[in-house]
N, C-alpha and C positions, 0 to 999 in steps of 0.2 A: 675447338678454336682453330682457326686457320693458322697453319705453320708459319705464314708470312706476316702475322699480325704484329710482331714485335717491332720496336723502333730500329731505325737504321739510318746510316748516312745516305742521303738521297742526292741524285744528280738530276738536273733539269730534263735531260733527254738521253736515252740510251743510244750510244753511238758505237760504231765499230772501233775496235782498238786501233790506235794510230801508230803507224810506224813509218820510217823513211822508206822511200822506194817509189816505184812508178805510180802514176795516178790511177791505173786500173788494177792495182794489186788486190788479191783476194784477202778478205778479212772475215773473222768469224767470232760469234759470241755464244757462250753456253751458260753464263751466269745470269740467267733470265730466259726469255724465249730463245730458242736455237735459231740463229739467223746467219746469213751470208751476204757479204757485200763485194761488189767489184768497184773499187774506187768509192764514190759516194752513192752508188746505185744499189738499192736493196734487191737481192736476187730472190726468186721464188724457190723455196726449198721443198715444195711438194706436199704430199700427204703426211699425216702424223707418222706413218710407218717409214716413209722415206726420210723424215727428220730423225727418226730413231736410228736408222743406218748411219746418217751423217754424224749423229751424236756419238755412237759407238766408235767410229773411226777417229773423230776429233779427240776423244778422251784418251786414245792410245798414243797420242802425240807422235805420230809418224810410224809407229810400229805396225806390222802387218797383223790383221785379224783374219783368222782362217774362217772358212765357211761354217764349220762346226761351231766356232765361238760366236759367230754372228747369229746363227740359228738359236743357240742357247740364250743370247742376249734378247732376242725378239720374243721367243715363245717358252723358254724354260724347258721343262721336262715333257711338254705335250705339243711338239711342233706338228703342223699340218703335213700332209703327204707331199705337197708341192713346195715345201719350204725353200729348198735350194733354188728352184726356178724363180720363186718370188724375190729372193735376195738378189739374184742376178738381174732381174727386171729393175729393181730399185737402184742398183749400182749403175746400170746403163743410163737411167734417167738422170742420176746425179752427175755422171761423167759428162753428159751433154751440157749441163749447167755450169760445171766447174772447170771442165777442160781435161784433155787426156793426160797432161803432165801433172795434174793435181791429184786426181783419183786414179791410182794405178792398180793393176792386177799383178799379183806375184805369189808363187808357191801355193796356188789354189785359194788365195784369199785376196783381201783388198787393203789398201793403205792410202791415207791422205798426206801428201808431201807439201808442207807449207813452212815458212819461216816461223821461228819461235814467237816473234812479236806479233804474229797475225791472229793469235787466239787470245781472247781476254783472260782465260784461265791461266795460261802460261805467263801472261803479263802480270797477273795477280800474284802468282807464285814467286816471280822474280822480285816484285816489289816487297812481298812479305819477307823474303830472304834478306833484302837490303835493310828492312826495318829491324830484323833480328840483329844484324851486324851493328846498326846504329845504336841499338839499345845496349848491346854488349860493350860498345865503346863508350857508353855513358851519355850519348847524345839522345836524351829522351824526347826532346821536342821534335827532332828529325824523325825519330821512330814513330811518334804519333802522327806526324804529317803523312808518312808513307803508308801507315795502316789505314788512315782515313781514305787515302787514294785507292787502296785495295777494296775497302768496303764500298767505295763509290762506284766500283765497276759492276756491282750487283744491280739488276733491274727487276726486282721481284724475286719469285721463286726460280732457282736454277733449273734448267731443262724443263721449263714450263710446258705442260701438256704433251710431253714426249712419252709414248706408251712403252711397256715392256718391263720385265723384271730387272734388266741391267740398268735402265734409266732410273727405276725406283731406288735401287741401291746407291747409285751415284748421286741422286738427288739428296738422299739422306746424308751421305758422306759430305757433300758440299755444304749442306745446311749446318752440319756439325762444325765444319771448318770455319764457316762464317761466324758461328757463335763463339768459337775459340778466339777468332780475331777480334770480335767485339769485346770479349773479356780482357784480352791483352790491351786493347786501346783504353778501356775503362781503367785498367790497372795503371796505365801510364798517366791517365788523367789524374788519378789520385796521387801519383808520385810527384807530379808537377804542381800540385796544390789546387786543382780544379774540382775539389770534392763537392762544393755546393752545387755546381752545374751538373754533376753526375747523378745527383739524387733522383731527379725526375726520370731520367732514362733507366736507371737501375730499378726503380719502382715498377715501371712498365715491364721490364725484362723479367723480373722475378714473378710477376703475374703471369706472363706468357710461358715461363719455364719454372714452375714452382718447386720442382725437385732438384734443380741445378744448384748445388751448394756453393759453388764458386761465386755465382752471382749474389747469393745471400751474403757471403763473406765480404764482397766488395761493397754491398749496400750498407752493411754494418760499419765498415771503416768510413765510408762517405758521410754517413749520419753522425758518427762520433766526431769526426773532424769539423763538421758543421755546427758543433755545439748541441747536438740532439742526442745525448747519451741515452736517455730513457727510451727513445725510439730504436736506437741501435740494439739495446738489450731486448726490446720487444721483438725485433726481427729474429733473434736467436730463439726466443720462446716459441714464436710462430713456426719456425723451421723444425724445431724439435718435435712439436706436436704433430706437424704434417708428416714428417718422416715416420713417426711411430704409427700414425693412422694408416698411411698408404703402404709403407714398406716394412714396418715392424723393426726399424733400426734406429740407432742413435745418430746424431750428427757426427761427421768425421772429426778426428782429433783437432785438426787445424781450426775448425769453427769453434769448438769448445775452448781451445786456448785463447782465441780471440775474445770470446765472451769474458774470460777471466781478466784479460788485459784491460778491457773496457771497465769492468767492475773496479779494478784497481786504479782507474783513471791514469793509465800508463802514459807518461809524457812523451815517450818515444813514438807511441802510436799516434799521438796528436799531431804530429808533423810528418811530412813526406819522408820516406826512407832515403838514406844516403844513396848517392849514385854508386853503381857497382864498380866503376872505374873512374879515376880522376878525369874530370871534364870541366869545361867552363860552366859557370852558373847559367841557368836559363836566360837571365837578364843581368847584364853587367852595366849598371848605371855609370854614366860619365857626365855629370851635370855641372862640373866646375865652369864658371865663366872664363872667357879668354883672359890670359894674363896680359898686362900692358907690355908692349915691346921695349918701352923706354924706362922700365923699372930701374930705380936708382937708389944706391945706398942701403941703409938698414942692415948691413952685413952682420952685425952682432945679433940682431933679432932673428935674422934668417937662419943663422947657424944654431942659435939656441932652440928655436922652435923645430927646425929640421931635425936636430938631434933627438928631441923628445918623440917626434913622430916616427923616426926610424926605429925606435925601440918601444913602439906603442904597447902600453899595458893597460889600456882602458882609461887612462887619465884624460882630463879635460883641460884644454888650454884656452883661457879667455884673453883675447887681445882687445884692449880698450885704450882710449886716449886719456891723458891726464884731465881730470875734471869733466870728462865727456865731451871734449872739443870735437866738433865735426870737421871733416875735411883734412884730418891729419894723416889719412892713408891707411886706416885699419883694414878696410876691405882689400885694398890693393896689396898690402903686405900678406894678408891671409891667403888670397888667391895665388900669389906668387909662391909662397911656401907650400901650399897644397899641391900645386903643379910639380914642384921639385920632389915632393914626397910620393907622387903617384905610384912609383915602382914598388913602394912598400905596402901598397894596398891594391893587390891585383884583382880583387873582387869588385872594385868600383869606388866611385866617389859620389856622394849626395850633396846637394847645395840647396839652400833656401834663404831668401831675404825675409826676415821675420818682421820687418817694418816696425821695429821697436821704438823709433823716434816719432812715429806718426800718431794720429789720434786714435787709430784702430789697429793695434798690433795683431799680427797673425795669430789665429787660435791654434794651440798645439794639436787638437784633434784633426783640424784641417790639414796641417803640415804632415801629421802621421799618415793620413789617408793618401796624400800624394807620394810620400816616401814608400809606403807599402806597395802602391801601384808600380812605382819605379823598380821595386825589388821583385816584381813578378806576381804579386798577389792579385787575384781576380777581384773585381769590384764586389761581387756577391759574397766574398769571403772576408771582407773588411768589416769588423764589428762597428757598432754605433757609438759606444762610450769611449771616453778618453782612456780610462784604465785598461780596457780590453785591447784597444788599439796599441797602447804602449807595450802591453805584454806580448802581443803578437809581433810587434816591431822588434823587440829584444830577442824573441825566439827566432825570427827570420835572420837576424844578424849573427846568431850564434854559429860559431864555426867558420865564419867568413871574415876576411880582412877588408874592411870598408872604412873610408874616411868620410866623416860628416862635417861639412862646413856650415855652421849656423851663423849667418851674417845678420848684423843689425838687431841683436836681441834686446828686448825691453828690460828683462830682469831674470834672475835665476829661476823663479817659479815658471816662467814661460819655457825655459829650455830643459828643465829636469826630465820631463817625459820624453824628450827627444834624444837623450843620451844613451849610447850603447851600454849594455850591461855585462859584457864579457870582454876578456882580453883579446887582442888582435885588431880591434877596431879603435878608432880615435875620433874625438870631436874637437874641432877648432872653432872657437866662438869669438865673434866680434860684438862689441856693445859700446854704447856711450857711457855706461856706468861701470864702475869697478866691482866685480862680483865677489866681494869678500865673503858672502854667504853661500857660495857654491863649494861644497865640501870636496876637497881633493884637487881643486883647480890649481893650475900653475898660472899665476897672474903676471901679465906683462903690461907695464904702463908705457904706452907709445907716445913719445914727445914729438915736438916739431923737429924738422930736419936740422942738421948742422949747416952752417953757411956753405961748407964745401959740397955737401950733398945737394943742397938747394941749387947751387950754381950748376952742378952736373945735370940735374933734371932740366933746368931752364935751357942749358946748352943743347941737350939731346932733342928738345922740341924745336927750338928756334934755328939751330944750326951752328956749328963751331966757327964758321967764317964770320958770321954777323956778330957773335958774342966776343970772339977773339979780338976784334978791333975796338970793342967798347967794353972791356972787362969791368971797369969801375962803374959804368952805368948799369951793367948787368947786376953787379953786387947791390947797387942801390935798389934795383927792382925787386930782387928776392928778399931784401931786408924790408922793403915796404909791404911785401906780401906776408910778413911775419913768419917766413920760412915754413908756412903751411903748404903741403904738397898740392892740395886742390887749388888754392889761390895761385900758386906758381903756374900750375897747368893752364888755368883759365887765361892768365895774363900772357903766357908764352904762346898759347894757341892763337890769341888775337893778334899778337905781333907776327907770328908765322904766316897768318893769312893776309897780312898787309905788307907787301914787299916794299912799298914806298916809305914806310916808317923805319926810323932807326931805333936802336935800343934807348938812346938818349931821349927821343920823343916820348917813348913809353914811360921812362923814368920820370920825366918832367910832369907828365899827366898824373902819375901816381903821387908825386910829391905835392902837386897843387890841390888835388881833389881828395886825397885820402891821408892827410896828415895825422888823423886820429889813430891810425893803425899802430904807431909807435907808443901811443898812450894806453891802448886797450890791453887788458891782462887776459887771463884764461877765462873760458866760459863761452856761452852762446854769443856774446857780443863779438868775440873774435871770429866766430863762424859767420856772423852777419857781415862783419867788415870784409871777410874773404869774398862773400858773394857780391858785395857792393863793387868789387873790382870789375867783375863782369857786367853787372847791371849798369854801372856808370858809363860803360863804353857802348851801350846800346843806342841805336837810333830811337827817336821819340816814339815812333809807331811800334817798334819792337818792345820798348820798355812798357808801353801801355798794354800790349798783348801779354807780356810776362806777368804784369801785376794782376790783370783781370782773370786770366786763366787759372791763377793760383787760388781764386775764390771758390772754385767748384770742388765739391767733395767727390768721392769716387776714386777707384784705383787708376783710371786713365780717362781720356776723353777722345772722341772721334773728331776727325777733321770737320765734319758737318756740324757737330755740336759746338766745336770751338768757333766756327764761323758765325754761328748764331749768337753765341755769347759776346763775340767781338763786334757784331753787327757789320760783318764784312762778307763779300762774296767768297766762295771757297778757294778760288785761285789766290786772292790776296792773302787770305788767312794762311794758306799753305806756305806761301813765301815767307811770312813772318815766323811761322812755326819752325820751318827748316832752318832759318837763320838762328833761332834760339837753340836748335839742336847743335848747330855748328859751334856755338859758344859753350856747350856742355851745360847750359842752364835748364834745358828740357831734354828728355830722352825720347827716342822713337821706339815705342813699345812694339809696334808692328806697322806694316804699311798702312798709312792713314790713321794711326792712333798714336797718342802722345801721353807722356806722364812726367811728373816731377819726382825727383828724389825727395824724400819726406822733409828733409831739412830745407831744401830749396823752396818747397811749397810754403813752409812756415815763413821764410824770408819774403817770398812773393806777396803773401798776405799782409805782412808788415808794411811792405812798400805800398800796397793798395790802401791800407789804412792811412798811411802818411801822405800819399801823393794823389789819391783819387777822392773826389767828393762822395759823400754818402749816397747821394741820389744816383751817381754813375755806377757805384758798386751794386746798388739794388737793381738798377736797370739791367746790368749785365746778367745777374742771376735770374731776373725776370724773363729776359730773352731766352736764356737756356731752358727755363721751365716751360715757356711757350713752345719752344722747339720740340722738347720731349713730349709735351701733351699733344701738340698738333700731329706729330708723327705717330705716336702711340694710338691716338684716336683713329688715324687712318688705318693702322694695322687692325684695330678692333673692328672697324667697319668692313674691312675685307673678310674677316672671319665671321662677321655677323651682319650681312646686308639687311638693311631695313631697321636695324636697332635704333632706338631713339636717343642714345647717348649723344650723338652728334648734334641733336637739337636742344638737349638739356644741359650740356656741359658748359663750363665757363668759356667765354670767348678768349681768343688769343690774338695778339697783334703780330706775332712772328710765325711765318708758315713753317711747315715741316717737310719731311721727305715724302715722296710717293713711290709706290712699288707696283711692278707689273703683275705680280701674282702673290698668292698667299704664302708661298714657300720663301720667297725673298723677304717678305714682310716678317715672317717668323724668324728667319735668320737674324734680322736686325734686332728684333725684340729680345732674343736670348743672348745675343752678343752684348747688348747694351744693358742687360738686366741689373748688374751691380751699380752702374752709373745712374740708371733711372731711379732705383730705390734710394741711392744716396742723395739724389736731387730732391726726392720727396721728403726725406728726413730733414734736409737742410732748409726747406721752404717754410719758414716760420714768420716771415715779415707780413706787414699789412697787405692784403690783397693776394697773397701767395697761397694761403692755406686752402682756399677753395679749389684753386687750379691743381694744387698738389694732390688733393683728395680725388679729383677727377682723373689725374694721371694714374693713381692707384687703381681706380675703377677700370680704366682703359687697359691696364696690364694684368687683369685677373688671371690670364692664362699662366702667369708666372707662379701663382699659388698652386695650381694643379700640376705643374711640371715635375715637382719633386726636387729639382735642383735648387730652386730659390724660395721654397715654401716658408722656411723659417725667417728669412730676411724680409719676405713680403709681410708676414704677420707682425714682425717687429715694427716695420714702417707703418702699418695700419694702426697699431697701438699708439705710436708717436703722434699720428695725425688726429686720432680720436681725442687724445689728451690736449693737443694744441687747440683743436676746435672747441672743446669744452671750456678750456681756460679763457678763450676769447669770446665765449658766449655766442658762438655761431652755430645755431641749431641746424641749419641746412648742411653745413660742412660736417658736423658731428654725425648727423643721420647717415650721410653717404659713407663716411669713414667707418661707421658701425656695420654697414652692409659689406664693405670690403673685408672687415674683420670677421664677420659671420662666415663669409666664403672661406677664409683661411682656416677657421676653426672647424668648419664642416669637412674640409680636406683632411685635417688632422684627427677627425673623429671625436672631437670634444663637443658633444652635442648640447650639454647643459649650458656651457658658456656661450655657444652659438645662439641658443634660444634667448638668453638674456639680452645679447647684443641686438638680435633681430626685433625683439619686443620693443626695446627702447628706440630703435631706428624707426619703427612704425609709428610710435607716438610722436616723435619729433617730426616725421614727414607730414603727419596730419596737421600738426601745429603750424607748419610753414608752407603747407600745400606744395610739397616737392614731389613730382610724379615718379621720379626714379626709385627712391626707397619705398614710396607708397605701393609700387608694383612688386618690387623684388622682396621686400620684407615678408609679406604673406606667402610668397612663393617659397622662400627659404624656411619659414615656419612650417609650411606643409611638408617639406622634405624631412625636417627634424621630427615632426609628429609621425611620419611614416617609419623612420628608423626606430622610434620609441614605441611603435605599435599603438599609437593613439589615432586610430584610423578615421573616426568620425570627425575629430577635431582637425585632422589634416585635410579631410575633404572640404571642410568649411573654409579653411585658409586658402586652399588652391582655387576654389570657386571664386573667392574674393579676388585673388590674384588675377584670374582670367578676366573678370569684369574690369579690373583696374587697367590691365594691359590693353584691353579692347577700347576702353575710354581714352587711353593715351595714343591709340593707333600704333601700338608696339606689337607687330605681328610675330617677330621672333620670340619675344617674351611670352606672348600667348601660346606659342608652340611649346615652349619650355614648360609652362604650367600645365598644358594638356598632357604632356608626356609624364609629368610627375603625378597628375591626377590618375593617369592610367595605372600607375604603380599602386596608388591607394585603392582603386577599384579591385586590382588584382589581389591585394592583401585581404580585401573583404570578400573574396570569392567570386567576384563579378568578372569572369574572364572575357565574356563577349564584349562588354563595354570597355574593358581594359584594352583589348585589341583595337577596338574602334577609336578610342581616344588617342592611343599611340599613333595610329595611322593618320589621324587628323593632324597631329603635330608634325609628322614626317612630311605630309603633303605641303604644309606651309613652308617648312625648311627647304624642301626641294624646289618649290616655286621661287623662293628667294635666292637659291643657290648657296645654301649653308652646308658646307662640307662637314666641319667639325661638329656643329650643333645637330646636324642631321644624323651624325653618328650617335649622339646621345639619344635621339629619337629611336633609332634602330635598336639601340641597347634596350630601351624600354619595351619596344615591340617584341624583341627576342625573349624577354622575361615573360610577357603575356602569352606568347606562342608556346613557350615551354610548359607553362601551367595548363594550357588548353590541350596539350598532347600533340601539338603539331611540331614535332621535334626537328624534322628536316628543315622546315621553314625557319624555326628558331635558330638553328645552326647557321643558316645562310645569313640571317640578319646580324647575328653576333659576329660572324667572321667579317662581314662588311664593315661593321663598326670598329672592330679591332684593327683592321688595316688603316683606317683613318686616324684612330688614336695613336698608333705607332708613327704614322707619317707626321702627325702634329705634335709629337714629343710630349704627349699627355700620359705620363707614367701611371697616374692614379687610375685613369679610365682604361688604359691598356691592361693593368692588373685586374681590374674588376671585370672587364669583358672576358678575359681568360678564365677567371673564376666562374663566370656564368656559363661558359662553354663546358667547364667541368661538370656543372649541375646538369646540363643537357645530356652529356655522355652518361652520367649516373642514371638519369631517367630512362635512357635508351638501353640500359643493360650493358654498358661498356665501361666497367669499373676501372680497368687498367688504363684506358685513355683518360678517364676522369681523374685518376690519381696523378698522372703525368701533368695534366693541365693545372691541377690544384697546386702541385709543387712549383710549377712555373709561375703561377700567380703569387705565391708566397715570396718568390725571389724578386719579382717585379715590384711588389708592394713594400719591400723592405725599406723602412725609414719614412714611409708615406702612407696615409690612409688611416692611421690610428689602430689601436688594439681591437676595437669592436669589429672592424672589417677583417682583421687577422683571425679573430675568433670564428667568424663565419667561414673563412676558407679552411681553417683547421677542422671544423665540424664536417664539412663536405669531404675533406681528405680522409678523415677517419672512416666515414661511411664507405668510401671507395676502397680503402685498405681492408676493411672488414670483408667486403665482397670478393676481394682477390685472395682471401685466405691469410691475411696478416692481422688477426684480431689484436695481437699485442701492441703493434704500432698504432692501431686504431684507438685503443684505450689511452695511449699516451697523448695522442692528438686531442681526444675529447677532454681529457683531464686538463690540458693546457687551456683549451677553449673555456672550460668551466671556470677555471681560475680567473680568466679575463672577464667573463660575464659577471661573476660574483663581485669582482673588484669594481666594475662599472655599475653594478646594480641593474643589469640588463634583463629584459623579460625572457631572453633565450635560455636562461638558467635551467628552467624546468625541462625544456626539450632535451638539453644535453644530459641532464640527470637521468632521464629515461633511457638514453643511449647507454649510459654507464650503470644502469640499475643492477645488473647482475654482480657488479664488483663493488658497489658502494656499500658502506656499512649501514645496517638497519637503523 
């Protein structure tokens, strides 16, 4: 095996080491080909023997090399008779290139005089020394960065092609140093929690250097921390067997001790080691929202909560209002107290709005994912289940002093997984409900402000001069507000923005229009009355916008979507929205995006029910659906030129956005994903279901992205049920196709087949060309996955005929590529290659980038099986680049997996193992267990071929469990792989 075949940190282009100085300064590299530059110009270094002299002098770092030493370096114990003359000739030639002041003669020898930073090796040595110091000081992140810079200086094999025994020895020394640096960097990767990412690189390195025990030790730790205990133990078994066979020795004691710790499931080993010296945590979250500058009153509560936080012992404090009244200032108080307590929590503060008062409260597992990322956990290391995430979260918090502010909680069940489990941390919770069922909580009932505090808050916002001259009127205002902080803030902000109003004018308005406030008691009615203070002061156009925008589901809404809903041009819509932001009735989530506080949204909807006719409410939501469908259909058309959806979808009366290119279109699709799917789920009215189903169809890419797959499937189920209940066979058939697509992505093929079969029957009954084409196409794919090849061939030939009859050339290309895979499975490689190429030709003619990548994926498979491995690699790499660019995680993972198969067929098992590990990481949480089983099977074959049979057995056993659970036909093939170890 080539000594340079292991993984490394690569740089795009090897350049001379940079240093300050003149533009024509000399610079040299030896960590790769031996080269010399003057400024940016590459100098000729002559023959290999001349480069050998340059190498010998450079590696002495300015020290003189005698003629005898140079002769030994060139020829060892058998120099030619003219050796000295030859050395002098080479030195003379080099001096002409480098200059008299650089290559000097002294004491019968030669030396090169250059600054230390002019040689890449000395630069690497200095960076490595800095990395050592950073690690000793506890700054592991900086140490990693520096070592990666060192490794990045290599450009292949050091001293490449330089002859002579001296160069051979130095090459070996530098390669060993490089490996030591790589081990150090990998050790740091594990210390900072990047164990999952390290597995693929360590797998390849252990294959390239099978007897290097330190690499095996690091691989065991990385696997163990990734939840792959059985594989970690298998690495030890493989190592022990290999050392006994090759060297006749046992593993070193450290490796044996590590095996015992893994067998004991050592909890200390399961997390990164403590830093050697006190240092800041790798990430110190500071997520608290800004405190309001005019915070007023609440001194008793501030003192009470602040005292408990200052002596945090893991207790939980729930801050809630009496009877759940909104607008009483729970969040404002909690944020103020949390800011005052920051000094007691030096390791950071976490914050989340749990949206407990809304229709869809935040899921604890989603919150835990964001918290773990904020605490420095890599995405690939975050588990899938709630319990696993909660356990990792508590482990991550252990030993750290962090404050967690859980705002707007729905109930105790929602926050229990989010609570820290050890002393030193504290959780501050706000909620509309009193959490009497939260064990150990310190409950605080937050009431309305006292009259004095209310007047202070009003004065701080409006100004002392205006209030001082009309104190009685100001008292009337805060009393009319019910002493609720949010109501006071809204009224005061409106007054502060109107310099021509007096306080008496505001008081009179409140007295005339909101006399009910004195009569309302606790509860949501009080909150509603509070919001009416702001709503009642809106201009008619602003009030209409406030009412109608509240009808839309989704976490927020873009300016363009809001303009469509309101039936206004974007400039007019923006003016209204910004006015609503000024009144605090709407929040600006980001430039061009707006959202409601959850309680304000409920109030806005109540206003719409009261003040808008039903037909206007329906029209507003219909325009929003039209906008989303028209825009999404445009994105779909950019990705799939020539597709017939544009001709068969429901017509829209409101136009959508247009995009200059597919990348900006994709950006819109993924930014709007949650709002799009919320609109689909909400569209249950007459005439809306069909358009909502077509919107789902136009956003199919969301199902394959991984980020929105579950939400997409849930929306598809909703629309299927709505269509079925309204007896709309056409809408149900299309909804079933979108659901089939989602279930194919998830690997649930039996469910997908049932949906596609019903879709095909419904399509025939109503003569709908879309599902008539796509249902047999999907059924053919399912038959392929389930090894029913003749049946799959019949389905796909039917799909091709239907696509051609409809004039749907992209669909025809898709079915051709799928038929290629059926032929391949049946052993017809020649026709498989031809069919895939036909599909690609259609895609390329139409300008399909993403779908063309699917065609190249199919062609890559056919070329692999036909033995044309180089061509297969090219096709799959081209497909992979497009999948990554298009954010298609499923296909990115599958293309990486197929490249692993090519490497395995090419006799490159180390590369195959690396790619299979990468595929497992990409496919985490998407693709389903069947695809995971396929990747594990190939990973096991690669591991076996690189001398790690123990790990291979673990992979195969996991794959076998998956296949047996699913009832897959791959069971027998894996059983054969495991045959030597399975019981008779």
